Biopython code that builds the backbone (N, CA, C, O; Angstrom):
import numpy as np
from Bio.PDB.StructureBuilder import StructureBuilder

atoms = [
    (1, "MET", "N", (-54.815, 31.473, 23.434)),
    (1, "MET", "CA", (-54.832, 31.676, 22.235)),
    (1, "MET", "C", (-54.993, 30.419, 21.306)),
    (1, "MET", "O", (-56.106, 30.116, 20.876)),
    (2, "PHE", "N", (-53.690, 29.575, 20.952)),
    (2, "PHE", "CA", (-53.764, 28.605, 20.722)),
    (2, "PHE", "C", (-54.759, 27.260, 21.799)),
    (2, "PHE", "O", (-54.461, 27.374, 22.988)),
    (3, "ARG", "N", (-55.645, 26.289, 21.563)),
    (3, "ARG", "CA", (-56.061, 25.486, 21.609)),
    (3, "ARG", "C", (-55.401, 24.264, 21.260)),
    (3, "ARG", "O", (-54.485, 24.180, 20.442)),
    (4, "ASP", "N", (-55.936, 23.255, 21.956)),
    (4, "ASP", "CA", (-55.749, 21.636, 21.532)),
    (4, "ASP", "C", (-56.681, 20.364, 20.809)),
    (4, "ASP", "O", (-57.475, 19.428, 20.903)),
    (5, "THR", "N", (-56.129, 20.922, 20.307)),
    (5, "THR", "CA", (-57.644, 19.290, 19.373)),
    (5, "THR", "C", (-56.624, 17.937, 19.231)),
    (5, "THR", "O", (-55.475, 17.888, 19.672)),
    (6, "PRO", "N", (-57.149, 17.134, 18.694)),
    (6, "PRO", "CA", (-56.782, 15.864, 18.035)),
    (6, "PRO", "C", (-55.286, 15.355, 17.680)),
    (6, "PRO", "O", (-54.286, 14.716, 18.005)),
    (7, "ALA", "N", (-56.181, 16.430, 16.445)),
    (7, "ALA", "CA", (-55.102, 16.621, 15.448)),
    (7, "ALA", "C", (-54.025, 17.441, 15.514)),
    (7, "ALA", "O", (-53.190, 17.316, 14.618)),
    (8, "GLY", "N", (-53.731, 18.744, 16.874)),
    (8, "GLY", "CA", (-53.432, 19.729, 16.728)),
    (8, "GLY", "C", (-53.076, 20.472, 17.097)),
    (8, "GLY", "O", (-51.922, 20.295, 17.487)),
    (9, "ALA", "N", (-53.501, 21.528, 17.263)),
    (9, "ALA", "CA", (-53.048, 23.073, 17.826)),
    (9, "ALA", "C", (-53.842, 23.844, 17.419)),
    (9, "ALA", "O", (-53.059, 24.340, 16.608)),
    (10, "VAL", "N", (-55.525, 24.885, 17.130)),
    (10, "VAL", "CA", (-56.364, 25.077, 16.531)),
    (10, "VAL", "C", (-56.204, 26.993, 17.477)),
    (10, "VAL", "O", (-56.201, 27.240, 18.683)),
    (11, "VAL", "N", (-56.064, 28.232, 15.931)),
    (11, "VAL", "CA", (-56.198, 29.567, 17.162)),
    (11, "VAL", "C", (-56.699, 29.902, 15.912)),
    (11, "VAL", "O", (-56.450, 29.404, 14.814)),
    (12, "THR", "N", (-57.812, 31.270, 16.379)),
    (12, "THR", "CA", (-58.603, 31.998, 15.862)),
    (12, "THR", "C", (-57.932, 33.135, 15.278)),
    (12, "THR", "O", (-57.588, 33.995, 16.089)),
    (13, "VAL", "N", (-57.588, 33.402, 13.709)),
    (13, "VAL", "CA", (-56.853, 34.228, 12.771)),
    (13, "VAL", "C", (-57.490, 34.745, 12.791)),
    (13, "VAL", "O", (-58.494, 34.071, 13.024)),
    (14, "ARG", "N", (-57.945, 36.674, 12.596)),
    (14, "ARG", "CA", (-58.189, 37.336, 12.074)),
    (14, "ARG", "C", (-57.593, 38.570, 10.858)),
    (14, "ARG", "O", (-57.270, 39.622, 11.410)),
    (15, "VAL", "N", (-57.448, 38.568, 9.591)),
    (15, "VAL", "CA", (-57.100, 38.795, 8.934)),
    (15, "VAL", "C", (-57.420, 40.096, 7.903)),
    (15, "VAL", "O", (-58.471, 40.238, 7.278)),
    (16, "THR", "N", (-55.817, 41.359, 7.865)),
    (16, "THR", "CA", (-56.680, 42.990, 6.898)),
    (16, "THR", "C", (-55.781, 42.836, 5.532)),
    (16, "THR", "O", (-54.730, 43.415, 5.257)),
    (17, "PRO", "N", (-56.530, 41.862, 4.752)),
    (17, "PRO", "CA", (-56.122, 41.346, 3.470)),
    (17, "PRO", "C", (-55.380, 42.911, 2.704)),
    (17, "PRO", "O", (-55.945, 43.926, 3.114)),
    (18, "ARG", "N", (-54.371, 43.136, 1.813)),
    (18, "ARG", "CA", (-53.712, 44.298, 1.185)),
    (18, "ARG", "C", (-53.595, 45.245, 2.279)),
    (18, "ARG", "O", (-54.301, 46.236, 2.096)),
    (19, "ALA", "N", (-52.796, 45.259, 3.572)),
    (19, "ALA", "CA", (-51.909, 45.823, 4.378)),
    (19, "ALA", "C", (-50.999, 46.357, 3.681)),
    (19, "ALA", "O", (-51.329, 46.376, 2.495)),
    (20, "GLY", "N", (-49.150, 47.180, 4.040)),
    (20, "GLY", "CA", (-48.751, 47.566, 3.138)),
    (20, "GLY", "C", (-47.951, 46.327, 3.415)),
    (20, "GLY", "O", (-47.448, 45.958, 2.354)),
    (21, "ARG", "N", (-47.656, 45.602, 4.322)),
    (21, "ARG", "CA", (-46.739, 43.830, 4.276)),
    (21, "ARG", "C", (-47.516, 43.127, 4.896)),
    (21, "ARG", "O", (-48.540, 43.558, 5.428)),
    (22, "SER", "N", (-47.076, 41.745, 4.919)),
    (22, "SER", "CA", (-47.396, 40.688, 5.805)),
    (22, "SER", "C", (-47.162, 40.610, 6.943)),
    (22, "SER", "O", (-45.952, 40.825, 7.011)),
    (23, "ALA", "N", (-47.656, 40.380, 8.240)),
    (23, "ALA", "CA", (-46.794, 40.005, 8.992)),
    (23, "ALA", "C", (-48.259, 40.045, 10.720)),
    (23, "ALA", "O", (-49.386, 40.521, 10.859)),
    (24, "ILE", "N", (-47.205, 39.180, 11.713)),
    (24, "ILE", "CA", (-48.636, 39.155, 12.695)),
    (24, "ILE", "C", (-48.103, 40.711, 13.499)),
    (24, "ILE", "O", (-47.032, 41.278, 13.719)),
    (25, "SER", "N", (-49.831, 41.003, 13.804)),
    (25, "SER", "CA", (-49.599, 42.488, 13.830)),
    (25, "SER", "C", (-50.113, 42.424, 16.493)),
    (25, "SER", "O", (-50.080, 43.186, 17.459)),
    (26, "GLY", "N", (-50.416, 41.145, 16.199)),
    (26, "GLY", "CA", (-50.751, 41.511, 17.573)),
    (26, "GLY", "C", (-51.592, 40.054, 17.842)),
    (26, "GLY", "O", (-51.654, 38.858, 17.558)),
    (27, "THR", "N", (-52.292, 41.358, 18.767)),
    (27, "THR", "CA", (-54.108, 39.902, 19.272)),
    (27, "THR", "C", (-54.933, 41.115, 19.758)),
    (27, "THR", "O", (-54.799, 42.261, 20.187)),
    (28, "ARG", "N", (-55.916, 40.142, 19.421)),
    (28, "ARG", "CA", (-57.059, 41.342, 19.876)),
    (28, "ARG", "C", (-58.286, 40.385, 20.639)),
    (28, "ARG", "O", (-58.139, 39.372, 19.955)),
    (29, "ASP", "N", (-59.675, 39.953, 21.846)),
    (29, "ASP", "CA", (-60.410, 39.214, 22.171)),
    (29, "ASP", "C", (-59.602, 38.356, 21.710)),
    (29, "ASP", "O", (-59.164, 38.847, 20.669)),
    (30, "ASP", "N", (-59.006, 37.050, 21.928)),
    (30, "ASP", "CA", (-58.597, 35.905, 21.977)),
    (30, "ASP", "C", (-58.413, 35.917, 20.281)),
    (30, "ASP", "O", (-58.936, 34.863, 19.921)),
    (31, "GLN", "N", (-58.004, 36.495, 19.315)),
    (31, "GLN", "CA", (-57.953, 35.807, 17.852)),
    (31, "GLN", "C", (-56.366, 36.614, 17.711)),
    (31, "GLN", "O", (-55.991, 37.778, 17.571)),
    (32, "LEU", "N", (-55.866, 35.586, 17.807)),
    (32, "LEU", "CA", (-54.082, 36.400, 15.871)),
    (32, "LEU", "C", (-55.317, 37.308, 15.037)),
    (32, "LEU", "O", (-56.507, 37.122, 14.782)),
    (33, "LEU", "N", (-54.147, 38.563, 14.732)),
    (33, "LEU", "CA", (-54.364, 39.313, 14.750)),
    (33, "LEU", "C", (-53.594, 39.496, 13.029)),
    (33, "LEU", "O", (-52.862, 40.479, 12.916)),
    (34, "VAL", "N", (-53.715, 38.831, 12.104)),
    (34, "VAL", "CA", (-52.295, 39.074, 10.841)),
    (34, "VAL", "C", (-52.840, 39.618, 9.638)),
    (34, "VAL", "O", (-53.806, 39.237, 8.978)),
    (35, "LYS", "N", (-51.847, 40.830, 9.423)),
    (35, "LYS", "CA", (-51.847, 41.845, 8.002)),
    (35, "LYS", "C", (-50.853, 41.306, 7.252)),
    (35, "LYS", "O", (-49.742, 41.013, 7.692)),
    (36, "LEU", "N", (-51.487, 41.062, 5.309)),
    (36, "LEU", "CA", (-51.813, 40.191, 4.608)),
    (36, "LEU", "C", (-51.153, 41.245, 3.428)),
    (36, "LEU", "O", (-51.972, 42.018, 2.931)),
    (37, "ALA", "N", (-50.192, 41.310, 3.095)),
    (37, "ALA", "CA", (-49.956, 42.174, 1.688)),
    (37, "ALA", "C", (-50.715, 41.903, 0.708)),
    (37, "ALA", "O", (-50.956, 42.838, -0.054)),
    (38, "ALA", "N", (-51.229, 40.773, 0.461)),
    (38, "ALA", "CA", (-52.118, 39.986, -0.510)),
    (38, "ALA", "C", (-53.478, 40.001, -0.371)),
    (38, "ALA", "O", (-54.041, 39.600, 0.648)),
    (39, "ALA", "N", (-54.225, 40.581, -1.645)),
    (39, "ALA", "CA", (-55.444, 40.670, -1.893)),
    (39, "ALA", "C", (-55.453, 39.293, -1.802)),
    (39, "ALA", "O", (-54.649, 38.380, -1.986)),
    (40, "PRO", "N", (-57.532, 39.516, -1.191)),
    (40, "PRO", "CA", (-58.768, 38.050, -1.054)),
    (40, "PRO", "C", (-58.539, 37.537, -2.385)),
    (40, "PRO", "O", (-59.450, 36.712, -2.463)),
    (41, "VAL", "N", (-58.056, 37.498, -3.235)),
    (41, "VAL", "CA", (-58.217, 36.776, -4.368)),
    (41, "VAL", "C", (-57.636, 35.890, -4.792)),
    (41, "VAL", "O", (-56.415, 35.773, -4.686)),
    (42, "ASP", "N", (-58.778, 34.658, -5.657)),
    (42, "ASP", "CA", (-57.431, 33.385, -6.623)),
    (42, "ASP", "C", (-57.235, 32.945, -5.168)),
    (42, "ASP", "O", (-56.428, 32.015, -5.147)),
    (43, "ASN", "N", (-57.648, 33.248, -4.017)),
    (43, "ASN", "CA", (-57.116, 32.580, -2.707)),
    (43, "ASN", "C", (-55.309, 32.664, -2.189)),
    (43, "ASN", "O", (-54.702, 31.767, -1.604)),
    (44, "ALA", "N", (-54.716, 34.101, -2.645)),
    (44, "ALA", "CA", (-54.068, 34.490, -1.802)),
    (44, "ALA", "C", (-53.118, 34.855, -0.844)),
    (44, "ALA", "O", (-51.963, 34.656, -0.470)),
    (45, "ALA", "N", (-54.270, 35.561, -0.594)),
    (45, "ALA", "CA", (-54.952, 35.395, 0.828)),
    (45, "ALA", "C", (-54.396, 34.915, 1.269)),
    (45, "ALA", "O", (-53.322, 35.238, 1.775)),
    (46, "ASN", "N", (-55.164, 33.495, 1.235)),
    (46, "ASN", "CA", (-55.007, 32.294, 2.272)),
    (46, "ASN", "C", (-53.669, 31.713, 2.394)),
    (46, "ASN", "O", (-53.150, 31.204, 3.387)),
    (47, "ASP", "N", (-53.034, 31.932, 0.800)),
    (47, "ASP", "CA", (-51.440, 31.366, 0.690)),
    (47, "ASP", "C", (-50.624, 32.198, 1.274)),
    (47, "ASP", "O", (-49.462, 31.793, 1.263)),
    (48, "ALA", "N", (-50.873, 33.735, 2.048)),
    (48, "ALA", "CA", (-50.260, 34.476, 2.170)),
    (48, "ALA", "C", (-50.630, 33.532, 3.784)),
    (48, "ALA", "O", (-50.251, 32.422, 4.157)),
    (49, "LEU", "N", (-50.922, 33.872, 3.999)),
    (49, "LEU", "CA", (-51.327, 33.266, 6.418)),
    (49, "LEU", "C", (-50.592, 32.713, 6.308)),
    (49, "LEU", "O", (-49.546, 33.011, 6.886)),
    (50, "VAL", "N", (-50.689, 31.233, 5.269)),
    (50, "VAL", "CA", (-50.049, 30.215, 5.296)),
    (50, "VAL", "C", (-48.221, 30.329, 6.306)),
    (50, "VAL", "O", (-47.506, 29.967, 7.240)),
    (51, "GLY", "N", (-48.394, 31.029, 5.265)),
    (51, "GLY", "CA", (-47.582, 31.812, 4.690)),
    (51, "GLY", "C", (-46.668, 32.443, 5.688)),
    (51, "GLY", "O", (-45.470, 32.589, 5.444)),
    (52, "VAL", "N", (-46.904, 32.604, 6.166)),
    (52, "VAL", "CA", (-46.697, 34.370, 7.520)),
    (52, "VAL", "C", (-46.645, 32.994, 8.441)),
    (52, "VAL", "O", (-45.516, 32.589, 8.717)),
    (53, "LEU", "N", (-47.762, 32.257, 8.928)),
    (53, "LEU", "CA", (-47.693, 31.714, 9.937)),
    (53, "LEU", "C", (-46.560, 29.950, 10.524)),
    (53, "LEU", "O", (-46.375, 29.210, 11.490)),
    (54, "SER", "N", (-46.217, 30.124, 9.344)),
    (54, "SER", "CA", (-45.058, 28.950, 9.166)),
    (54, "SER", "C", (-43.795, 29.384, 9.469)),
    (54, "SER", "O", (-43.109, 28.939, 10.389)),
    (55, "GLU", "N", (-43.335, 30.662, 8.341)),
    (55, "GLU", "CA", (-42.121, 31.422, 8.339)),
    (55, "GLU", "C", (-42.199, 32.077, 10.550)),
    (55, "GLU", "O", (-41.189, 32.397, 11.176)),
    (56, "ALA", "N", (-43.502, 32.069, 11.088)),
    (56, "ALA", "CA", (-43.490, 33.298, 12.196)),
    (56, "ALA", "C", (-42.823, 32.242, 13.302)),
    (56, "ALA", "O", (-42.050, 32.483, 14.229)),
    (57, "LEU", "N", (-43.413, 30.971, 12.858)),
    (57, "LEU", "CA", (-43.935, 30.090, 13.921)),
    (57, "LEU", "C", (-42.556, 28.592, 13.235)),
    (57, "LEU", "O", (-42.540, 27.476, 13.753)),
    (58, "ASP", "N", (-42.025, 28.816, 12.589)),
    (58, "ASP", "CA", (-40.715, 28.079, 11.671)),
    (58, "ASP", "C", (-40.972, 26.250, 12.215)),
    (58, "ASP", "O", (-40.376, 25.498, 12.985)),
    (59, "ILE", "N", (-42.491, 26.102, 11.091)),
    (59, "ILE", "CA", (-43.005, 25.128, 10.693)),
    (59, "ILE", "C", (-42.737, 25.283, 9.201)),
    (59, "ILE", "O", (-42.310, 26.155, 8.444)),
    (60, "PRO", "N", (-43.176, 24.061, 9.131)),
    (60, "PRO", "CA", (-43.591, 23.594, 8.052)),
    (60, "PRO", "C", (-44.332, 24.562, 6.874)),
    (60, "PRO", "O", (-44.068, 25.700, 7.265)),
    (61, "ARG", "N", (-44.929, 24.655, 5.939)),
    (61, "ARG", "CA", (-46.029, 24.714, 5.678)),
    (61, "ARG", "C", (-46.882, 24.005, 4.969)),
    (61, "ARG", "O", (-47.630, 24.488, 4.119)),
    (62, "ARG", "N", (-46.803, 22.509, 5.357)),
    (62, "ARG", "CA", (-48.214, 21.186, 4.968)),
    (62, "ARG", "C", (-48.014, 21.674, 5.943)),
    (62, "ARG", "O", (-48.090, 22.854, 5.601)),
    (63, "ASP", "N", (-47.633, 21.692, 7.791)),
    (63, "ASP", "CA", (-48.202, 21.131, 9.081)),
    (63, "ASP", "C", (-49.480, 23.042, 9.619)),
    (63, "ASP", "O", (-49.964, 23.217, 10.738)),
    (64, "VAL", "N", (-49.611, 23.859, 8.633)),
    (64, "VAL", "CA", (-50.653, 24.646, 8.261)),
    (64, "VAL", "C", (-52.153, 24.691, 7.696)),
    (64, "VAL", "O", (-52.331, 25.248, 6.613)),
    (65, "ARG", "N", (-53.026, 24.239, 8.248)),
    (65, "ARG", "CA", (-53.799, 24.211, 7.474)),
    (65, "ARG", "C", (-55.398, 25.282, 7.840)),
    (65, "ARG", "O", (-56.065, 25.483, 8.855)),
    (66, "ILE", "N", (-55.464, 25.681, 6.606)),
    (66, "ILE", "CA", (-56.990, 26.817, 7.456)),
    (66, "ILE", "C", (-58.192, 25.311, 7.007)),
    (66, "ILE", "O", (-58.458, 24.605, 6.034)),
    (67, "VAL", "N", (-58.698, 25.524, 8.796)),
    (67, "VAL", "CA", (-59.417, 24.250, 9.017)),
    (67, "VAL", "C", (-61.226, 24.921, 8.837)),
    (67, "VAL", "O", (-62.152, 24.111, 8.859)),
    (68, "SER", "N", (-61.522, 26.547, 8.656)),
    (68, "SER", "CA", (-62.929, 27.111, 7.943)),
    (68, "SER", "C", (-62.371, 28.941, 8.218)),
    (68, "SER", "O", (-61.488, 29.401, 8.943)),
    (69, "GLY", "N", (-63.491, 29.701, 7.138)),
    (69, "GLY", "CA", (-63.108, 30.477, 7.202)),
    (69, "GLY", "C", (-62.698, 31.383, 5.728)),
    (69, "GLY", "O", (-63.006, 32.491, 5.289)),
    (70, "ASP", "N", (-62.224, 30.756, 5.470)),
    (70, "ASP", "CA", (-61.596, 30.319, 3.584)),
    (70, "ASP", "C", (-62.025, 31.811, 3.049)),
    (70, "ASP", "O", (-61.306, 32.694, 2.581)),
    (71, "ARG", "N", (-63.238, 31.795, 3.245)),
    (71, "ARG", "CA", (-63.420, 32.879, 2.871)),
    (71, "ARG", "C", (-63.547, 33.888, 3.791)),
    (71, "ARG", "O", (-63.299, 34.985, 3.291)),
    (72, "SER", "N", (-63.750, 33.910, 4.592)),
    (72, "SER", "CA", (-63.741, 34.943, 5.896)),
    (72, "SER", "C", (-62.665, 35.927, 6.323)),
    (72, "SER", "O", (-61.524, 35.467, 6.366)),
    (73, "ARG", "N", (-62.830, 37.170, 6.639)),
    (73, "ARG", "CA", (-61.736, 37.504, 6.937)),
    (73, "ARG", "C", (-61.990, 36.682, 8.928)),
    (73, "ARG", "O", (-61.346, 37.600, 9.436)),
    (74, "THR", "N", (-62.243, 36.112, 9.726)),
    (74, "THR", "CA", (-62.169, 35.140, 10.098)),
    (74, "THR", "C", (-61.958, 33.823, 10.363)),
    (74, "THR", "O", (-62.640, 32.961, 9.810)),
    (75, "LYS", "N", (-60.950, 33.514, 11.274)),
    (75, "LYS", "CA", (-60.352, 31.984, 9.977)),
    (75, "LYS", "C", (-59.940, 30.863, 11.168)),
    (75, "LYS", "O", (-59.644, 31.300, 12.280)),
    (76, "HIS", "N", (-59.928, 29.552, 10.943)),
    (76, "HIS", "CA", (-59.330, 28.829, 12.116)),
    (76, "HIS", "C", (-58.631, 27.988, 11.566)),
    (76, "HIS", "O", (-58.829, 27.414, 10.495)),
    (77, "VAL", "N", (-57.763, 27.888, 12.307)),
    (77, "VAL", "CA", (-56.304, 27.924, 11.094)),
    (77, "VAL", "C", (-55.262, 26.334, 12.434)),
    (77, "VAL", "O", (-54.618, 26.496, 13.470)),
    (78, "LEU", "N", (-55.476, 25.546, 11.956)),
    (78, "LEU", "CA", (-55.482, 24.291, 12.547)),
    (78, "LEU", "C", (-53.259, 23.967, 12.670)),
    (78, "LEU", "O", (-52.913, 22.982, 12.018)),
    (79, "ILE", "N", (-52.775, 24.278, 12.971)),
    (79, "ILE", "CA", (-51.392, 23.614, 13.123)),
    (79, "ILE", "C", (-51.205, 22.459, 13.151)),
    (79, "ILE", "O", (-52.226, 21.994, 13.657)),
    (80, "ALA", "N", (-50.738, 21.909, 12.993)),
    (80, "ALA", "CA", (-51.308, 20.092, 12.540)),
    (80, "ALA", "C", (-49.525, 19.532, 13.607)),
    (80, "ALA", "O", (-48.369, 19.945, 13.509)),
    (81, "GLY", "N", (-50.033, 18.693, 14.317)),
    (81, "GLY", "CA", (-49.192, 17.856, 15.372)),
    (81, "GLY", "C", (-48.280, 18.904, 16.104)),
    (81, "GLY", "O", (-47.060, 18.790, 16.221)),
    (82, "ARG", "N", (-48.873, 19.709, 16.473)),
    (82, "ARG", "CA", (-48.253, 20.373, 17.913)),
    (82, "ARG", "C", (-49.239, 21.005, 19.056)),
    (82, "ARG", "O", (-50.414, 21.372, 19.068)),
    (83, "ALA", "N", (-48.313, 20.954, 19.889)),
    (83, "ALA", "CA", (-49.221, 21.646, 21.170)),
    (83, "ALA", "C", (-49.681, 22.805, 21.561)),
    (83, "ALA", "O", (-49.255, 23.571, 20.696)),
    (84, "ALA", "N", (-50.112, 23.250, 22.105)),
    (84, "ALA", "CA", (-50.824, 24.740, 21.769)),
    (84, "ALA", "C", (-49.954, 24.928, 23.450)),
    (84, "ALA", "O", (-50.406, 26.022, 23.789)),
    (85, "PRO", "N", (-49.234, 24.584, 24.335)),
    (85, "PRO", "CA", (-49.320, 25.052, 24.610)),
    (85, "PRO", "C", (-47.100, 25.463, 23.931)),
    (85, "PRO", "O", (-46.474, 26.506, 24.122)),
    (86, "ASP", "N", (-46.817, 24.729, 23.519)),
    (86, "ASP", "CA", (-45.270, 25.387, 22.893)),
    (86, "ASP", "C", (-45.652, 26.054, 22.060)),
    (86, "ASP", "O", (-44.941, 27.059, 22.060)),
    (87, "LEU", "N", (-46.932, 26.155, 20.741)),
    (87, "LEU", "CA", (-46.883, 27.351, 19.714)),
    (87, "LEU", "C", (-47.612, 28.884, 20.597)),
    (87, "LEU", "O", (-47.310, 30.025, 20.245)),
    (88, "ASN", "N", (-48.588, 28.583, 21.759)),
    (88, "ASN", "CA", (-48.363, 29.965, 22.667)),
    (88, "ASN", "C", (-46.727, 30.393, 23.330)),
    (88, "ASN", "O", (-46.270, 31.534, 23.269)),
    (89, "ALA", "N", (-46.067, 29.310, 23.901)),
    (89, "ALA", "CA", (-44.420, 30.462, 24.172)),
    (89, "ALA", "C", (-43.817, 30.843, 23.552)),
    (89, "ALA", "O", (-42.960, 31.649, 23.916)),
    (90, "THR", "N", (-44.006, 30.324, 21.869)),
    (90, "THR", "CA", (-43.195, 30.465, 20.762)),
    (90, "THR", "C", (-43.577, 31.964, 20.207)),
    (90, "THR", "O", (-42.884, 32.944, 19.931)),
    (91, "LEU", "N", (-45.215, 31.665, 20.160)),
    (91, "LEU", "CA", (-45.772, 32.718, 19.721)),
    (91, "LEU", "C", (-45.505, 34.573, 20.778)),
    (91, "LEU", "O", (-45.041, 35.613, 20.310)),
    (92, "SER", "N", (-45.889, 34.382, 21.870)),
    (92, "SER", "CA", (-45.357, 35.051, 22.775)),
    (92, "SER", "C", (-44.550, 36.117, 23.345)),
    (92, "SER", "O", (-44.664, 37.202, 23.915)),
    (93, "ALA", "N", (-43.089, 34.732, 22.633)),
    (93, "ALA", "CA", (-41.715, 35.589, 22.371)),
    (93, "ALA", "C", (-41.898, 36.075, 21.187)),
    (93, "ALA", "O", (-41.330, 37.075, 21.626)),
    (94, "LEU", "N", (-42.116, 36.328, 20.196)),
    (94, "LEU", "CA", (-42.784, 36.710, 18.945)),
    (94, "LEU", "C", (-42.889, 38.333, 19.242)),
    (94, "LEU", "O", (-42.177, 39.311, 19.013)),
    (95, "LEU", "N", (-43.986, 38.121, 19.788)),
    (95, "LEU", "CA", (-44.687, 39.693, 19.994)),
    (95, "LEU", "C", (-44.244, 40.669, 21.411)),
    (95, "LEU", "O", (-44.679, 41.745, 21.821)),
    (96, "THR", "N", (-42.944, 39.537, 22.027)),
    (96, "THR", "CA", (-43.263, 40.281, 23.032)),
    (96, "THR", "C", (-41.549, 41.145, 22.401)),
    (96, "THR", "O", (-40.881, 41.972, 23.022)),
    (97, "ARG", "N", (-41.311, 40.641, 21.209)),
    (97, "ARG", "CA", (-40.366, 41.054, 20.700)),
    (97, "ARG", "C", (-40.321, 42.345, 19.732)),
    (97, "ARG", "O", (-39.476, 43.168, 19.380)),
    (98, "ARG", "N", (-41.303, 42.154, 19.560)),
    (98, "ARG", "CA", (-41.620, 43.479, 17.674)),
    (98, "ARG", "C", (-41.513, 44.620, 18.799)),
    (98, "ARG", "O", (-41.607, 45.806, 18.486)),
]
sb = StructureBuilder()
sb.init_structure("model")
sb.init_model(0)
sb.init_chain("A")
sb.init_seg("    ")
for serial, (resi, resn, name, xyz) in enumerate(atoms, 1):
    if name == "N":
        sb.init_residue(resn, " ", resi, " ")
    sb.init_atom(name, np.array(xyz, "f"), 0.0, 1.0, " ", f" {name:<3s}", serial, name[0])
structure = sb.get_structure()
């Protein structure tokens, strides 16, 4: 899921805006699926995505950055200064608890 880069780990995220609540909903085709309660207006959905990932992975918001796809449902998100194996383990534990 997460891939290592020199700046940190990158993950491809597929978002569903205007959902009932914001949460990580699973994975499909090597993409992280995230439902967002926010609408894709005035960057609200992107801000909500950063918040959901920050909270779920227990990392500061400043370390989560959308590097491409800010106007698309499919986004590439960088988690700065983190290693992919650690984030994959955290994500796996999070998805199995649900």
